[in-house]
C-alpha positions as CSV (number, residue, x, y, z in Angstrom):
1,X,36.7,214.5,-122.8
2,X,40.1,213.6,-121.4
3,X,42.8,211.5,-123.5
4,X,45.4,210.0,-121.4
5,X,48.3,208.5,-123.2
6,X,51.3,206.4,-122.3
7,X,54.5,206.4,-123.9
8,X,57.8,204.7,-123.4
9,X,60.3,202.4,-124.9
10,X,59.6,198.7,-125.3
11,X,58.9,196.8,-122.0
12,X,59.0,199.8,-119.8
13,X,55.7,199.2,-118.3
14,X,53.0,200.4,-120.6
15,X,51.1,197.1,-120.7
16,X,51.2,197.0,-116.8
17,X,49.8,200.4,-116.8
18,X,47.1,199.5,-119.1
19,X,46.0,196.6,-116.7
20,X,45.5,199.3,-114.2
21,X,43.4,201.3,-116.5
22,X,41.1,198.3,-117.1
23,X,40.8,197.5,-113.3
24,X,39.5,201.1,-112.9
25,X,36.9,200.7,-115.7
26,X,38.6,203.2,-118.0
27,X,38.4,202.2,-121.9
28,X,41.5,201.7,-123.6
29,X,42.6,202.1,-127.2
30,X,45.9,200.2,-128.1
31,X,47.6,201.7,-130.7
32,X,49.7,198.6,-131.4
33,X,46.3,196.6,-132.0
34,X,45.8,198.7,-135.2
35,X,49.3,197.5,-136.3
36,X,48.5,194.0,-135.3
37,X,45.2,194.0,-137.2
38,X,46.7,195.3,-140.2
39,X,49.7,192.5,-140.0
40,X,46.9,189.8,-139.7
41,X,44.8,191.1,-142.7
42,X,47.9,190.8,-144.8
43,X,48.1,187.2,-143.9
44,X,51.5,187.7,-141.9
45,X,52.5,186.1,-138.5
46,X,52.7,188.5,-135.5
47,X,56.5,188.6,-135.2
48,X,58.4,191.5,-134.1
49,X,59.9,191.8,-137.7
50,X,56.5,191.7,-139.4
51,X,55.0,194.3,-137.2
52,X,57.9,196.7,-137.7
53,X,57.6,196.2,-141.5
54,X,54.0,196.8,-141.4
55,X,54.3,199.9,-139.0
56,X,57.0,201.4,-141.2
57,X,55.0,200.7,-144.3
58,X,51.8,202.5,-142.8
59,X,53.9,205.5,-141.8
60,X,55.8,205.6,-145.2
61,X,52.5,205.6,-147.3
62,X,49.9,207.5,-145.0
63,X,52.4,209.7,-142.9
64,X,54.2,209.4,-139.5
65,X,50.9,210.0,-137.7
66,X,49.3,207.2,-139.8
67,X,48.5,205.0,-136.8
68,X,47.2,208.0,-134.7
69,X,44.8,209.0,-137.4
70,X,43.5,205.3,-137.5
71,X,42.9,205.5,-133.8
72,X,41.1,208.8,-133.4
73,X,37.6,207.4,-134.4
74,X,38.2,204.5,-132.0
75,X,39.2,207.0,-129.2
76,X,36.1,209.1,-129.6
77,X,33.8,206.3,-129.7
78,X,35.6,204.8,-126.6
79,X,35.2,208.1,-124.7
80,X,31.8,208.9,-125.5
81,X,30.3,207.2,-122.2
82,X,32.8,207.9,-119.6
83,X,34.5,211.0,-121.0
84,X,37.9,209.9,-120.6
85,X,40.1,206.9,-122.4
86,X,43.5,205.9,-122.1
87,X,45.8,205.4,-125.3
88,X,48.5,202.9,-125.1
89,X,51.7,202.6,-127.6
90,X,52.4,206.1,-128.9
91,X,55.5,205.9,-130.7
92,X,56.7,209.3,-131.9
93,X,56.2,213.1,-132.0
94,X,54.2,213.1,-135.1
95,X,51.5,211.0,-133.3
96,X,51.7,213.4,-130.3
97,X,51.2,216.3,-132.5
98,X,48.4,214.7,-134.3
99,X,46.4,214.1,-131.1
100,X,47.2,217.4,-129.7
101,X,46.0,218.9,-132.9
102,X,42.8,216.8,-132.4
103,X,42.1,217.0,-128.7
104,X,44.1,220.1,-127.7
105,X,44.6,220.4,-123.9
106,X,42.3,217.5,-123.3
107,X,45.2,215.4,-124.4
108,X,47.6,214.1,-121.6
109,X,50.9,212.3,-122.2
110,X,52.5,210.2,-119.7
111,X,56.2,209.0,-119.9
112,X,57.0,205.6,-118.4
113,X,60.9,205.2,-118.0
114,X,62.7,202.2,-117.2
115,X,66.6,201.2,-118.0
116,X,67.3,198.9,-120.9
117,X,68.8,196.4,-118.5
118,X,65.5,196.1,-116.6
119,X,63.4,196.1,-119.8
120,X,65.4,193.2,-121.4
121,X,64.9,191.2,-118.1
122,X,61.2,191.7,-118.4
123,X,61.2,190.5,-122.0
124,X,62.8,187.1,-120.9
125,X,60.1,186.8,-118.1
126,X,57.1,187.8,-120.2
127,X,58.1,185.3,-123.2
128,X,55.4,187.0,-125.6
129,X,55.5,186.0,-129.2
130,X,56.5,189.4,-130.7
131,X,58.9,190.2,-127.8
132,X,62.6,190.4,-128.3
133,X,64.9,187.7,-127.6
134,X,68.3,189.5,-127.2
135,X,70.0,192.7,-126.1
136,X,70.7,193.4,-129.7
137,X,66.8,193.2,-130.6
138,X,66.0,195.5,-128.0
139,X,68.6,198.1,-129.2
140,X,67.3,197.7,-132.6
141,X,63.7,198.3,-131.3
142,X,64.5,201.3,-129.5
143,X,66.5,202.9,-132.4
144,X,63.7,202.3,-134.5
145,X,61.3,204.0,-132.3
146,X,63.7,206.9,-131.9
147,X,63.5,207.3,-135.7
148,X,59.9,207.7,-135.4
149,X,60.5,210.5,-133.1
150,X,59.8,208.9,-129.6
151,X,62.7,210.8,-127.9
152,X,61.1,214.2,-129.1
153,X,57.8,213.1,-127.9
154,X,59.1,212.3,-124.6
155,X,60.6,215.7,-124.1
156,X,56.9,217.3,-124.1
157,X,55.3,214.6,-121.9
158,X,53.2,216.0,-118.9
159,X,54.1,213.5,-116.4
160,X,57.2,211.1,-116.0
161,X,56.8,207.9,-114.0
162,X,59.7,205.8,-113.3
163,X,59.2,202.2,-113.4
164,X,62.2,200.7,-111.4
165,X,60.4,199.7,-108.3
166,X,58.3,196.5,-107.6
167,X,55.2,195.8,-109.4
168,X,52.8,196.8,-106.5
169,X,54.3,200.2,-106.3
170,X,54.3,200.9,-109.9
171,X,50.5,199.9,-110.2
172,X,49.8,202.2,-107.1
173,X,51.5,205.2,-108.9
174,X,49.5,204.6,-112.2
175,X,46.4,204.2,-110.2
176,X,46.8,207.5,-108.2
177,X,47.4,209.5,-111.3
178,X,44.6,208.0,-113.2
179,X,42.3,208.8,-110.6
180,X,43.5,212.3,-110.4
181,X,43.3,212.8,-114.2
182,X,40.1,211.1,-115.0
183,X,38.3,213.4,-112.3
184,X,37.3,216.6,-114.1
185,X,34.5,218.9,-115.2
186,X,33.5,219.7,-118.8
187,X,31.8,223.0,-119.3
188,X,29.4,223.3,-122.5
189,X,28.2,226.7,-123.4
190,X,25.3,227.3,-125.8
191,X,23.4,230.3,-126.9
192,X,21.5,231.8,-130.0
193,X,23.0,234.7,-132.0
194,X,20.3,236.9,-133.0
195,X,20.5,239.1,-136.1
196,X,20.4,242.1,-134.1
197,X,23.3,241.0,-131.9
198,X,27.2,241.5,-132.6
199,X,28.6,238.0,-133.0
200,X,32.0,239.3,-131.6
201,X,30.2,240.5,-128.5
202,X,28.5,237.3,-127.9
203,X,32.0,235.4,-128.3
204,X,33.4,238.0,-125.8
205,X,30.8,237.2,-123.4
206,X,31.5,233.5,-123.3
207,X,35.4,234.2,-123.1
208,X,35.0,236.7,-120.2
209,X,33.6,233.8,-118.1
210,X,35.5,230.9,-119.7
211,X,38.6,232.4,-121.6
212,X,39.9,229.0,-122.6
213,X,36.5,227.8,-124.2
214,X,36.8,226.5,-127.7
215,X,34.2,228.2,-129.7
216,X,32.2,227.1,-132.7
217,X,29.3,229.1,-134.5
218,X,27.0,227.3,-136.9
219,X,23.7,228.4,-138.2
220,X,23.2,231.3,-135.8
221,X,24.1,229.3,-132.7
222,X,27.1,229.4,-130.6
223,X,28.7,226.2,-129.2
224,X,31.6,226.1,-126.8
225,X,33.5,223.7,-124.5
226,X,36.3,224.1,-121.8
227,X,37.3,222.2,-118.7
228,X,38.7,225.4,-117.3
229,X,36.7,226.8,-114.4
230,X,39.2,229.2,-112.9
231,X,37.8,232.5,-114.3
232,X,34.1,231.5,-113.6
233,X,35.3,230.4,-109.9
234,X,37.1,233.9,-109.4
235,X,34.2,235.9,-110.6
236,X,31.8,234.1,-108.3
237,X,34.1,235.2,-105.4
238,X,34.7,238.7,-106.5
239,X,30.9,239.4,-107.0
240,X,30.3,237.7,-103.6
241,X,27.3,235.5,-105.1
242,X,28.7,232.2,-103.7
243,X,25.2,231.6,-101.9
244,X,23.3,232.5,-104.8
245,X,25.3,230.6,-107.1
246,X,25.0,227.3,-105.0
247,X,21.4,227.5,-105.0
248,X,21.2,227.8,-108.7
249,X,23.7,224.7,-109.2
250,X,21.6,222.7,-106.8
251,X,18.4,223.8,-108.7
252,X,19.9,222.9,-112.0
253,X,21.3,219.4,-111.2
254,X,20.2,216.7,-113.5
255,X,21.9,213.5,-112.7
256,X,25.7,214.1,-113.4
257,X,25.0,217.4,-115.1
258,X,24.1,220.8,-113.6
259,X,22.4,223.2,-116.1
260,X,22.5,227.0,-115.4
261,X,21.3,230.0,-117.4
262,X,23.4,233.3,-117.4
263,X,22.6,236.6,-118.8
264,X,24.3,237.2,-122.0
265,X,24.6,240.9,-121.9
266,X,26.2,241.1,-118.4
267,X,28.5,238.5,-119.4
268,X,29.9,241.3,-122.0
269,X,31.3,243.2,-118.9
270,X,32.4,240.0,-117.1
271,X,29.5,239.9,-114.7
272,X,27.7,236.6,-113.7
273,X,24.1,237.0,-113.5
274,X,21.8,234.1,-113.2
275,X,18.5,234.2,-115.1
276,X,15.6,232.0,-116.4
277,X,15.7,229.8,-119.6
278,X,13.2,232.0,-121.5
279,X,15.1,235.3,-120.8
280,X,15.1,237.9,-123.6
281,X,17.8,237.6,-126.4
282,X,18.4,233.7,-125.4
283,X,20.6,233.4,-122.4
284,X,24.0,231.5,-122.2
285,X,23.0,227.9,-121.4
286,X,25.7,226.5,-119.4
287,X,26.1,222.8,-118.5
288,X,28.6,221.3,-116.2
289,X,29.2,217.8,-116.8
290,X,30.8,215.9,-114.0
291,X,33.2,212.9,-114.7
292,X,34.4,211.0,-111.6
293,X,33.5,214.1,-109.4
294,X,31.0,213.8,-106.7
295,X,28.3,216.5,-106.8
296,X,29.0,217.8,-103.5
297,X,32.6,218.1,-103.8
298,X,32.0,220.1,-107.2
299,X,29.7,222.3,-105.1
300,X,32.2,222.9,-102.5
301,X,35.0,223.6,-104.9
302,X,32.8,226.0,-107.1
303,X,30.7,227.5,-104.6
304,X,31.6,226.7,-100.8
305,X,29.2,227.5,-98.1
306,X,29.8,231.0,-96.6
307,X,29.5,232.7,-93.2
308,X,29.2,236.6,-93.4
309,X,29.7,236.4,-96.9
310,X,33.0,234.5,-96.9
311,X,33.7,230.9,-97.6
312,X,33.9,228.9,-94.6
313,X,36.3,226.4,-96.3
314,X,38.1,226.4,-99.7
315,X,38.6,223.3,-101.5
316,X,41.5,224.1,-104.2
317,X,41.3,220.9,-106.1
318,X,38.3,218.9,-107.6
């Protein structure tokens, strides 16, 4: 699952970026909608003043990450089908930290930057009911969001996009970046840990192939997830088993997933050995889930065709 979030001061271009997201068919969770819904529930008009009061009250009573916490179930639901969702409207560092705690490396923050003069001009052109009407109001909104820790959140953004050019150029930049970020492979690993096995060694077996995997053990079963293929890809080349691996991946293809089985014992010494599902002591069941990645490209990235045992052509990016 990939969680992509936009951050930026009012009128920097977050709404426009969200329009591009919807055009690409990527689900969107707008954090401001949580505040708007709460404001309506309280019977208040959707004015900048009322929205600010409600947002501040939620943060005061439930913590600075209050709105982020309310969004997490919505994000998980939205991402369940396509494996990717865009979050619009992060306001501060507490929200970023909450999302990072929940989603780890799958959370990606994009800062959209635009000067205040240009943002004020956009407010006058947009004429939305909750928009600012004066330069002083814009400064007040900026200061309010800085008080929530937005400036701290901006410092740790993964990407920065300057929105100072024409609308078409900005949309193209957003589209290109989203297409890049939404294209990924998620790996799920599962195996049974028998009473005769050392649990720590089974964990090591998984970590030897997928070092960044997040591991959970429940009722004698190990479950792990990662999006990092680097070590696995390196081992395939080091062991010179690209042809064998390619054949196994093709054989294990099931729609947008590829399932292969790996020997658990050889994995404890960082070696990849493909096996059958019913192998002794339960193999590692490895499922590659492709999100916006053509199967052929995935094959060529992980297991390129070879000549004399060497890759004919390497693809370095999915």
